[in-house]
MILUM-851835 format. One record per residue (C-alpha): residue in one letter; x, y, z; chain. Coordinates in steps of 0.02 Angstrom, whole numbers, plus 32768, in hexadecimal, padded with zeros to 4 digits. Layout:
% residues N
PT   code     xx     yy     zz   unit
PT      a      X      Y      Z      A
...
% end
This chain:
% residues 178
PT   code     xx     yy     zz   unit
PT      m   1211   E551   30E5      A
PT      a   1283   E5BB   308E      A
PT      t   133A   E58B   3066      A
PT      r   13CA   E5E8   309B      A
PT      r   13E8   E60E   2FDB      A
PT      e   1330   E645   2FC3      A
PT      q   133D   E6BC   304A      A
PT      v   13CC   E71B   3007      A
PT      w   1379   E72B   2F6A      A
PT      l   12D8   E76D   2FBC      A
PT      v   1345   E7E9   3030      A
PT      g   13AA   E81F   2F90      A
PT      g   1307   E842   2F29      A
PT      i   12BB   E8AD   2FAA      A
PT      l   1344   E90E   2FB8      A
PT      l   135B   E91E   2EFF      A
PT      g   12AA   E94B   2EF4      A
PT      a   12B3   E9D3   2F6E      A
PT      g   1353   EA18   2F28      A
PT      l   12F4   EA25   2E7D      A
PT      m   1265   EA6B   2ECE      A
PT      l   12D0   EAFD   2F2C      A
PT      l   1332   EB23   2E7E      A
PT      l   128A   EB27   2E1D      A
PT      a   123F   EBA5   2EAC      A
PT      v   12E5   EC13   2E9D      A
PT      a   12CB   EC26   2DE9      A
PT      v   1207   EC2A   2DE5      A
PT      f   11E2   EC95   2E6D      A
PT      g   128E   ED00   2E79      A
PT      l   12B2   ECC9   2F1E      A
PT      n   1359   ED17   2F6E      A
PT      l   13C4   EC94   2FC8      A
PT      f   144E   ECF7   2FED      A
PT      g   1414   ED9A   3025      A
PT      h   143D   EE09   2F9A      A
PT      t   13DD   EE96   2F5A      A
PT      r   1393   EE85   2EA7      A
PT      t   1345   EF26   2E41      A
PT      t   1311   EF3A   2D96      A
PT      i   1336   EFC0   2D19      A
PT      t   12C6   EFD3   2C8E      A
PT      l   1307   F030   2BE5      A
PT      r   1278   F05C   2B70      A
PT      p   1278   F0CC   2AD4      A
PT      e   1239   F193   2ADD      A
PT      g   11C9   F15B   2A40      A
PT      p   11E0   F11D   2997      A
PT      n   1291   F12C   295A      A
PT      a   12BF   F18F   2A03      A
PT      a   1340   F18C   2A71      A
PT      c   1344   F0F2   2B01      A
PT      l   130D   F134   2BB5      A
PT      i   1317   F0EF   2C61      A
PT      t   1263   F0E1   2C76      A
PT      g   126A   F06E   2D15      A
PT      k   12E9   F074   2DB4      A
PT      e   12DE   F070   2E76      A
PT      t   1303   F112   2EC7      A
PT      e   1353   F0C3   2F50      A
PT      i   13A1   F00F   2F67      A
PT      t   13DC   EFD1   3004      A
PT      v   145C   EF3C   3004      A
PT      g   149C   EEDA   30AB      A
PT      k   154C   EEDA   30D7      A
PT      n   15C4   EE6A   3074      A
PT      k   1533   EE52   2FEB      A
PT      k   150F   EE70   2F34      A
PT      i   14AA   EED7   2ED6      A
PT      i   1473   EE83   2E33      A
PT      w   1415   EEF6   2DBC      A
PT      t   13B1   EEB3   2D32      A
PT      v   13BE   EF33   2CAA      A
PT      i   1318   EEFE   2C25      A
PT      n   1336   EF58   2B81      A
PT      h   129A   EF6F   2B1E      A
PT      c   12F7   EFDF   2A9F      A
PT      p   131C   EFAD   29F2      A
PT      q   13C3   EFEF   2A06      A
PT      v   1466   EF9A   2A64      A
PT      q   1465   EFF7   2B03      A
PT      t   1509   F00F   2B7A      A
PT      l   14D7   F033   2C3C      A
PT      s   154C   F065   2CCB      A
PT      v   1554   F092   2D6A      A
PT      g   15C9   F108   2DCA      A
PT      n   15F0   F1AD   2E1E      A
PT      f   15BB   F15B   2ED3      A
PT      r   15C0   F1DD   2F4A      A
PT      s   1582   F21B   2FFC      A
PT      p   14DA   F278   2FE0      A
PT      s   1514   F316   301E      A
PT      d   15A5   F312   2FAB      A
PT      s   1592   F38E   2F1E      A
PT      a   160E   F32E   2EBE      A
PT      e   15C0   F327   2E01      A
PT      a   1613   F2CB   2D7D      A
PT      r   15CF   F2C4   2CD4      A
PT      d   15C2   F1FB   2CAB      A
PT      c   15D7   F167   2D0B      A
PT      a   16A0   F144   2CDA      A
PT      a   16CF   F17B   2D8D      A
PT      p   16AA   F100   2E12      A
PT      v   168C   F184   2EA2      A
PT      a   1675   F244   2E98      A
PT      g   16B9   F294   2F37      A
PT      s   1705   F24B   2FD8      A
PT      a   16A0   F1B3   2FFB      A
PT      p   16EC   F10A   2FF8      A
PT      y   16C7   F09B   2F63      A
PT      p   165A   F01A   2FA3      A
PT      f   165D   EF93   2F2B      A
PT      t   16EF   EF06   2F1A      A
PT      r   170A   EF32   2E66      A
PT      d   16FF   EFF7   2E26      A
PT      a   1745   EFDD   2D68      A
PT      l   16CF   F01C   2CEF      A
PT      a   16BA   EF74   2C8E      A
PT      d   168A   EF23   2D43      A
PT      r   160C   EFC0   2D5F      A
PT      q   15C8   EFB9   2C97      A
PT      v   1545   EF4F   2C39      A
PT      v   1521   EF33   2B91      A
PT      i   1476   EF02   2B61      A
PT      p   143A   EECA   2ABE      A
PT      a   13B4   EF1A   2A4C      A
PT      r   1301   EEBF   2A58      A
PT      r   12E5   EE63   29C7      A
PT      e   1284   EEA5   2939      A
PT      n   121C   EE13   2924      A
PT      r   120F   EDF0   29D8      A
PT      p   11A2   EE67   2A55      A
PT      s   120B   EE14   2AE0      A
PT      p   1288   EE91   2B31      A
PT      r   1347   EE5D   2B51      A
PT      s   139D   EE64   2BEE      A
PT      e   1446   EE49   2C39      A
PT      k   148D   EE4F   2CFF      A
PT      l   14EF   EEC6   2D49      A
PT      e   1533   EE8D   2DFB      A
PT      l   15A4   EEE3   2E6E      A
PT      k   15D9   EE9A   2F21      A
PT      v   15ED   EF18   2FBE      A
PT      r   168D   EF14   300C      A
PT      p   16B6   EECC   30BC      A
PT      r   16D0   EF41   313C      A
PT      d   1765   EF24   3195      A
PT      a   17F9   EF96   31D9      A
PT      d   1866   EF6D   3131      A
PT      g   180F   EFED   30B8      A
PT      g   1757   EF9E   30D8      A
PT      l   16B9   F005   30EE      A
PT      p   1692   F056   31A0      A
PT      a   1620   EFFE   3206      A
PT      e   1587   F066   3202      A
PT      e   1506   F069   3182      A
PT      l   153D   F0C9   30E1      A
PT      r   14DA   F140   306C      A
PT      y   1502   F15F   2FB9      A
PT      a   14BE   F1C3   2F35      A
PT      f   14FD   F16C   2E8C      A
PT      d   14DD   F18E   2DDD      A
PT      i   1497   F115   2D5C      A
PT      c   14D1   F137   2CA7      A
PT      l   146F   F107   2BF6      A
PT      e   14E3   F131   2B68      A
PT      g   151A   F1D0   2BBF      A
PT      r   147A   F20E   2C14      A
PT      i   1474   F1F4   2CD9      A
PT      a   13EA   F1D0   2D58      A
PT      d   1410   F1D2   2E08      A
PT      p   13D3   F15D   2E89      A
PT      r   141B   F12F   2F39      A
PT      l   1467   F099   2F88      A
PT      i   144D   F072   3030      A
PT      i   14D4   EFFF   3085      A
PT      e   1498   EF9C   3136      A
PT      r   1506   EFA0   31B7      A
% end
């Protein structure tokens, strides 16, 4: 029969082991415990000594209300790259911008809690010449809450937006669930 102290140590060890296994599962398998949306943007050179391009991205991203979008930007290019998101607009809005400096284009409400360019931009280090593995950085934006004081409306929201890489634009869509 185990003493009270041994029982406490056993239960504590089991709980600690379960917690470590959960952290390992999150790290290894990319489990999303909080309902945030994770997506990847891949950057690759167009050719030897050529400009870097967005070669992989989702064409449509769905995120839950009050959740985050977490973009992992992977840079296979031998130069430092600056990527930003902006010009959030309704899909029917014909407003256009030449870069991603503006958080919105048109009359749609800005869907995230922070709208400064610094919050919507990430600098990704260059791929090291002596290593073939790419470099990556994360860009996170949290969806604004829905409330009567300047929050988002209750219905599902659809946006077009731009991803800008060193002045070049790509335009996927965003859906915020109700």
